TORBA-339623 format. One record per residue: residue in one letter; y, z, x of N, C-alpha, C, CB in turn. Coordinates in steps of 0.2 Angstrom, whole numbers, plus 5000, padded with zeros to 4 digits. Glycine has a CB too. Layout:
REM TORBA-339623
AYZXYZXYZXYZX...
***
This chain:
REM TORBA-339623
M456155424959456055354957456355334951455255344956A456655274951457155254945456655234939457655204947T456955244933456555224927456755154925456655274922P456355114922456455044919457155044915455955024915N457255094911457855094907458455094911457855154903A458455124917459055124922459155054925458955174927V458655014926458754944929458954894924458054924932R458854904917459054854912459754844912458754874906P460154894912460954884911461154844917461254954911S460954854923461154814929460954744928460854844935I460354724925460154654925460654624919459454654923G460754654914461154624909461854614911461254674903R462154664915462754644918462854584923463054704922M462254574926462254514931462254454927461654524935L461854454921461854394917462454374914461254404911Q462854424912463554414909463954384914463854484907L463954404920464454384926464254304927464354424932S463554294927463354224929463554174923462654224930S463554194917463754154911464454144911463554184905A464854184914465554184914465854134919465954244915G465454124925465654084931465454014930465354114937T464953994926464653924925464853894918463953924926L464853834917464953794911464353774908465453734912S464353764901463853744898463753664898463853764890P463253634897463153554897463653524892462453534896A463753554887464253524882464953514885464153554875S465153574888465753584890465853534896465953654892Q465353524900465353484906465453404904464753494911A465053384899465153324896465853304893464653304891S466153354890466753344887467353334892466953404882S467253364898467753364904467653294907467653414909R467153254907467053194910467353134906466353184912I467553144900467753094895468453074897467753114888A468553004898469252974900469752984894469152904902P470352984896470852994890470852924886471553004893F471152934880471052874875471552814877471352904868S471252754877471652694879471352634875471552684887T471852584873471652524869471552464874472152514864T471652474880471652424885470952414887472052434891T470652354886469952334888469952314895469652284884E469352314898469252294905469452224906468552304907R469352174901469552104902470252094903469152064897C470652134899471352124898471752164903471652134891R471352204907471752244911471952204917471252304914R472552224920472852184925472552204932473652204926Q472352144936471952154942472452184947471652094943T473052164947473452194953474052244950473852134956R474352274955474852324953475552294953474852374958D475652224954476252194954476452184946476252124957R477052214945477252214938477752154936477552284936N477852114941478352064940477952004937478752044947K478051984931477651924928477751864931477751924921K478351854934478551784937478451784945479251774935R478151834947477951834955477551774957477651904957G477851734962477451684964477551614961476751694964V477951614955478051554951478751524955478251574944S478651464957479151424960479151354958479151434968T479751334956479851264954479951214960480451254949L480151244966480251214972479551194975480651254977Y479151244976478551234979477951214974478351294983R478151214967477651204962477051254962477451134962S477151314963476651364963476651404956476751414969G476051414954476051444947475951524948475451414944P475751554943475651634943475051644946475651664936K474951714948474351734952473751734947474451794955E473851754941473351754936473351704931473351824933P472751674929472751624924473051644917472051604923L473351604914473651614908473251584902474451594907S473451594896473151564891473151484890473351594884V473651464893473751384893473651354900474451374891S473251394904473151364911472651314911472851424916S472151314906471651264905471951194902471051284902M472551194899472751144896473151094901473251164890Q472951034900473250984905473950964903472850914905L474450964907475150944906475150874905475550964911P475650844900475750774899476050744905476150764893K475850684907476150644913476750604910475650604916P477250604914477850564912477750494912478450584916R478050454908477950384908478250354914478250354901D477950304917478150274923478650214920477650234927F479350244919479850194917480450204921479950214909V480650144923481250134927481750094924481150114934P482350124921482750084917483050024922483350124914K483149974919483449914923484149904920483049854922V484649904924485349894923485549834925485749954925E485749784921486049724923486749734926486049674917V486849714933487449714936487649644939487449764942S488249624938488449564940488449554947489149544937E488249504950488349494958489049494960487949434960K489449474956490149474958490549534956490549414954H490249594955490549654953490949674959490049704951G491549704958492049724963491749774968492649744961L491249824965491049874970490549854975490649924965W490249794974489849764980490249754986489549694977G490949754986491349744992491249804996492049734990F491049854994490949914998490249915002490949984994F489849865001489249855004489249785008488649864999P488849785013488749715017488549665012488249725023E488049675008487849625004487549654997487249575007P487549614992487249654986486549674987487249604980H486449734985485749764985485549784992485249724982K486049794997485949805004486449865006486049745008A486149915008486549975009486949975016486150035010I486649945021486949945028486749885032486850015031Y487149865037486849815041486449845047487549775044T486049815050485749835056486249825062485049795057P486049865067486549855073486649785076486349905079T486049745075486149675078486549635073485449645078E486449645066486849615062487649635062486649625055M487749695063488449725064488849695070488449795064E488449675075488749645081488949575080488349655087Q488649535075488749465074489449455070488149435070H489949455073490649445070491049405075490949515068G491649375073492049335077492549385080492349285073R493049345084493549385087494149395082493849345093A494649435084495249445080495749385080495649505083W496149375075496649325075497249345079496849315068T497449295083498049305088498649305084498049265094V499249325087499849325083500149245083500349365087E499949205088500149135088499849105083499949105095E499249115081498849085076499149105069498149095076L499349175068499549195062500249175061499549275062R500649155066501349135064501349065060501749125071K500849025061500748965058500548965050500348915062K500349025048500049035042500549045037499549095042S500449025031500949035025500849115023500848985019W501349125018501349195016500749205012501949205011E500549155008499949165004499249175008499849104999D499249145014498649145018498649215021498649095023L499249235023499249305027499149365022499949315030H499349355015499149405010498449405009499549385004S498149345008497349345007497049375013497149275006L497249355019496849385025496949455026497149345031W497549485024497549555024497149595019498349575022W496949565013496549605009495849585011496649575002V495649535014494949525017494849575022494949455020C495349595026495249645031495149715028495849645036C495549725023495449795019494749795016496049795014R494549745014493849745011493349755016493649685007E493449725022492949735028492949815030493149685034R493549835030493649905033493349955028494349925034N493349945021493049985016492249985017493149955009M492049925019491249915020491049955026491049845021L491449955031491349985037491350065036491749965043A491850085032491850155031491250185027492550175027T491050135022490450155018489850155023490350105013S489750115027489150115032489250175036489150045036R489850195039489850255043489650315039490550255046A489850325033489750375029488950385028490050375022F488650325027487950325026487550345032487650245024L487750325038487450345044487550425045487750315050L488050445043488150525044487750565039488950545044K487650535033487250565028486550565030487450535021K486250515032485550505033485450525041485350435033Q485950545045485850565052485350515055485550635052L485450455055485050405058485150405066485250335056G485750425068485850425076485950365079485250455078F486050305076486250245079486650205074485550205081G487050155077487450105074488150125073487150105067E488350185076489050205075489550165080489150275077R489250145086489650105091489750035089489250105098E489250005086489349935083489849935077488749905080I489849995073490349995068491050005071490250055063D491150045076491850055079492049995082491750115084Q491649955085491849895088492149845083491349865093R491749835078491949785073492549815069491349785068D492649875068493249905065493849895070493149975064E493749895076494349885081494549815080494149905088V494149765079494249695079494649685072493649645079V494449715067494849705061495549735061494449735055Q495549795064496249825065496749785069496149895068K496449755074496849705078497149645074496449685084T496749625070496949565066497549595061496449535062M497449655058497949675054498549695057497649745050R498549715064499149725068499549665069498949765074G499149605070499449545071499749515065498849495073I499549525059499849505053500449545052499349525047K500449615053501149645053501649625058500949725054H501449605064501849575069502149515067501549565076A501749465064502049405062502549415056501449355060L502349455051502849465046503449505048502449505040T503449545053504049575055504449525059503849635060E504249475062504649425065504949385060504149375070R504549365055504849325049505449365046504349305044F505349435045505849475042506549475046505649545041Y506449475053507049475057507349405057506849495064T506949355057507249285056507649275050506649235057W507349305044507649305038508349335038507249325032E508349395041508949435042509549395046508849505045D509249365051509749325055510049265051509449295062A509549235047509749175043510249195038509149145040V510249255035510649275030511349295033510449345027K511349325039512049335043512349265044511949375049A511949215047512249155048512549115042511749105052A512149125036512349095030513049125028511849095025E513149195029513749225026514349205030513649305027E514249185037514749155041514849085040514649175048D514449045037514548975036514948955030513848935036P515548925031515948905025515648855020516548875027E515148825022514848775018514248805013514548715022I514048865014513548895011513848955006512948925015N513748955000513949004995513349044993514348974989L513249104995512649134994512649164986512549194998H513249164984513349194977513149134972514049214975G513049074974512949024970513548994966512349034965G513448964960513948934956513748864954514648934960K514248834952514148764949513948714954514848734946G514248724960514048674966513348694969514548674971G513048754968512448774971512648814977512048704973L512048824981512148864987512448824993511448894989Y512248764993512548724999513048684996511948685002Q513648694999514248654996514648625003514748704993P514448565004514648535011515448505009514248465013N515848505015516448475014516548405012516848495021I517048385009517148315007517548275012517548305000Y517248225015517648185020518048135017517048155025D518548115021519048055019518847985021519748075021D518247985025518047915028517847875022517547925033E518047805022517847765017517147735019518347695017P516847715013516147685014516147625019515847675008S516747585019516747525023516647545030517347485021D516947595032516947615039516247635041517447675040W515847665037515147675038514747615039514847725034A514947565034514547495034514747445039514547465027A515347455042515547405047515047395053516247425050P514847455056514447445062513747405060514247505065A513547425054512847385052512947315051512647425046T513547295048513747225047513747185054514347215043Q514147215059514247185065513547175069514747225070T513147225068512447215071512047165068512147285071K512147155062511747095059511947035061511747105051Q512647025062512946955064512746945071513746955063A512746995075512546985082511846965083512647045086T511446985079510746965079510646895077510247005075Q511046865072510946795070511246745075511346785063
***
């Protein structure tokens, strides 16, 4: 039979082993303490997105995901001010538009135009009239080009056929003006050649002028005799 003194060493050994495998309450409390940090719960970032400008867009007018210190402040509203610029109704740039303060004609208004000038009608016009009519056609074509560019920019999808028809009428008139002026130029060239061959015309000028007719030897009495005889016969 074992004595009590022999059992005591084994119990002591067991107590030592159990104390070495477990921690004390003080040591357990120290292991649960978080590391040192100055960030409070209110200032801590709610998301893991580290881009401060994420979601901010001037195009869609979207703000940041989290409220800022100035989020509660109301932005000032711009003043409803439209500057008024005085433009003369006779300004030259209005020629690129159908009417002042009107960007484009409607298709119905675009079709309301006359016919082209014929060559027979243009032959009777003076040089000044043809010159003025030419620049009127140029101004009309500028207006049509502006209207066509406006249609393509806005992608309206209508009105191009009416513009092309009106432009064709203007171009026909301009071709008629060129035809009439070409005929006059050829006529002028023929007249110059005839004048060079005419002995009574001196193209170089001089004291007698351009036209120098020949001097006839007939007496004035010879020209007056038939008139005197006719007067006596009537009496």
